[in-house]
N, C-alpha and C positions, 0 to 999 in steps of 0.2 A: 655620719654621713660625709663624704670627701668633697669638698668644693668644685664646682664646675669651672673649667678653664676657658676663657674666651680670648682670643689671639687677635691683637690690634696691630694692623701695620702703624708703621711710623715713617717719617721722612729723614731720620736720623741715621749713623754708622751701625748703631747696635741693631737694626732690623725691627722685627716684630717684637710686641711686648705681650706678656700673658696678664691678665686681669682674672679675678676669681669671684664668684658669687656662691653664696653657702644661706641656707636658712639656719639661724640660731636662735633658740627660744621664741621660735615663731617670727623672728625679724628677718627681711633679706637683707644682708649684708654684701657690699662690694668692696674688695680689696684692690687697691690700685684702680687707675682710671684711663690710661691711655694718653696720647699726647693732645695737645690744644689745635687739633685740625678738624674742619667740617667731616671729612670722612670717619673720623674716631666718633664724633656724635652721632653721625648717621648709623653705625655700628653699634652703639650703646642702645640709641633707641629701638633697632631691630632686635638686639640679643638679649636685653635685659628688661623686666618688667619695671620700668622705672616708677609707676604710679605706686608700686608697692615697696620702694627701696626705702630703707630706715636709716642705713648706717654706710658710710664711705670711709674706709680705713685705709690710709697711705704708708707703705713702707719706708718710702723716704722721696724729697720733693725735686727729684730729677723730672724733667719736662715728661718723658715717655711713662712716667708712673704716675704723675701728680696733674698733669695738664689740663684734665677735664674737672679738676675739683670746684674751681668757682662756678662753671657752667652747670654742674649738677647740683650745686649749694642753692642757685638760683632757679633751678627748674624742677628739682623734686623737694619732698619733705624729709630728705635724708640729712642727717647730721654728719660733717665732715670732721675726720679726726687726724692731726697732723704731728708727725715727730716734733719735739720741743726745741730741738738744737735747730731743725729747719726754720722754725718759725722765727728763732733769733736771727738766722742767717738773713732772711728776708726782711726783716724788721729793721736791722741794723746794717743794710746793705753797702751804703758808703763807707761807713766805718770798716767794714769787714773788709771791703776792697782795699781801701788804703792801707791797712795792715798787712794785706797778702801782698801788696806790691812792695811794701817795705821788706817783707821776707824775701821777695825775689830779687830785690837789691841787694840785700845781704849774701846771696847766693850767686852773685856775680853778674847779673843781667842788667844792660843798659838801659838808657830812658827811651832809646828808639824801639827795643823790644816790648817795653811796658806800654808805650803808646799803641802799638799793634795788638798787645793782648786787651788792652782797655776796650778798643775798637770792636774786638771779637767779643768779649763779655757784654757788652753794652748794647748789642744787637737785640737782646732779648732774650737771648738763648738760655741764658743761667738764672734769671729772675723773673719767673712767673710771679702774679700778683697772688697775694692771699685771698681767699674766699672772705666775704663780709663777715660771715659768721662762721666760727669753727671751734673745735675742742683740741685738748692735747691728748695725744694718744696714750702717753705714758700713764696719765693719773685719771682720764675722764671716760674710757670705755666701759660701758656698764659691766658690772661683774656678772650679771644674770647671763651674759653672752658667753661666758666660759671660755674667753681668749686670754691667754698668757701673752704678756707683752717682753721680749727680749731685746735688751739694747746690745747690738752685734755690729759696733763700729769698726771700721776697717776700709772698705770700699770708699764710704764717705762717714764722717763723724756722727751723722744721724740716723743710721741703717737701724731699723727695727725689723724683727722677726714675730709674726703672729702665730701662736700655737696652741693647739689642743691636744689631747692624749692620743689623738689618731693622725694628725695632719699639722704640717708647719708651711706657712707661706713666707717665703725667705726673700722676696725682692731680688736685689742684685748681690745677696752674700754668699750663695752657693750656686754657681753657674758651671755647666758641664763644658770643659775644653775652651774656658776663657780665662786668660791671666789678666787679672784687673791691676791697674795703677791706683794704688791709694790716693785720694786726692789730697794734695796740699792745702791746708786751711787754717784759720785762725779761730782758736779756743776764745768764744766770746763768753763764755762761764768764767773760766780761770785766767784768762789772759795769755798772750803769747801764741806760739804755734801749738795746733792740735797734733799730738803725737800719735799718729796712726799706727805706729808700729807696736807701742805699748797697748792699745786699744785693741788690735788684732791678736795680740798674744793671750788676751782676757777672752775676746771672742771664739776664738777656736775651741776653747772649753766648752761655751756654752753651745756652740755648734755641734759639737760632738754628742751632746745629750739627746739630739734629735734623731739619733741613727735608726730608732724602731718606729719611727713615724713617716708618714708619705710626705715627701717633700715636693713643694710647688714652687718652682723657681720663676723668677721674672722673665726668663728669655730662653730659648732653645729648648732642648729634650728635657724630659723627666729626669731627675737625679736619682738613682738606684741606690746609692751608697755614699754617705755623708764621708766616711773616711777617706774614700777614694778622691772626692773634690778636694778635701784638705791637703791631702798628700800632693795632688796634682799642683795646688797653689804654692805649697811649701817648697816642692823640687824645684818650680820656676824660680822662686825667690832665692834659693840656694845656689842654681846655676848663674843667675844673674849677678848676685853678689859676688861671686868668684871672677865674674868678668870685669866687674867696676874696682874691686878691691884695690889694684895697684893704682888707681888713679885719686882714691879717696883722700889721702893726706897731702897730695901733692898741688891738686887743682880745684878751683870752685867748682860748682855744680853747672854753671853754664860753661865753663871750660869742658869739663868733661863731655858734655852733650856735643860740643862742637868737635873734640878729639874723635869721639865715636861714630858721629854721623855727619861731621862737615857740612856741606850745603844740601844734603838730602833730605834734611828736616827742617822746612821752612814755615809751615803752618804754625802759627803762635799759641794756638791752643794745643796741637800736638806737642810741642816743646814743654807747655806746662804740664801735660800729663808725664812726659819723660821726668821732668824735674820732680814731679811728686814722687815718682817711682824711685829716682836714685835717692831722694832724701829718706823714703823708706828703707831702702836697703843700706844706706849709711847708719841709720839708727840700729839695724840690725847688727852690723859689723861692730858697732860700739857698745852694744849690748846684748852679744849672742846669748848669754846663759838665760835670758829671759824667755826666750822662743824655746830653748831647750828644755826649759822647766816646764812650760806649758804643753809641750809634746810629749814628755816623759809622764805627766799627769794623765793625758787622753791616750797613753800606751801607743805612740806613732813614732818614736823618736828612732827606735831600732831600724825603720823602715827607711829612714833618709840619714843615717849617721855618718854614712860614707861621703854624701853630698854635703853635709854639715861641716865635716873635717876639711874638705876641699875648700869650702867658701871661707873659711879662716885661715886658708894658707897652707894646709897640710898637704903632703903629697901622696900620690897611690902607693899603695903596699907593693 
């Protein structure tokens, strides 16, 4: 049985978000929840038999996917399952943010920018509260539900994909027509910066294994072909890597953003997204063989070989 899609409006620039319900082993399961708004609550009450809901399973704890988790935990009998790394990020919020600000300082951002970013973050947009009671998705989802949990970090370090033999609910890891900035973050397990580039090189191999399943994304239209989405993302990465390559060894990331965008990029959160993207591209330029190996493993390197060559400074034939 393919899960039913429920599309919930959000107040965010990403637009509407998709949640999914399905019966597994007789239990009603909800994947993702929508944003923490009254409109979303009313939608869930209208669209889903909340009195029958047994499990709420979250792909990642961004507000549009996770925002109703606490409300559902308090107002239904359902058990909420969250990604382990997101639980760490929320529980260790202050430590994480101070480490993130240190990373941004090392990238050339001044205290004035960090103050603006702090104000943006601490408006509550990125720090939803944890439910009073929850379980860890990677270890605690009952086996009888038949859901495979795949860690597919890249968009964020905590992204999980939930799959059966028929379908896969992919959150924000496979979105049609959207080039996502992998978010700069701190690795609260290992210490230091979380390397989104290394993680994504591993994730695309897992994502490619979903090719024969119905893909149920977190936004926009249905994904018809996993390879097409991976190639879209990789192609954008290679084109943008070629654009920033001349700057990487000469300037800090803050200086690169200033040279590329000047005064046209002023929102502190948008600057953070761009810094995240440039860090991802910088990691690629310093370790390009890692991505090449992953693409060869999933037999997609030939389709982007020319772009790959140009991104590393090669010239047209």
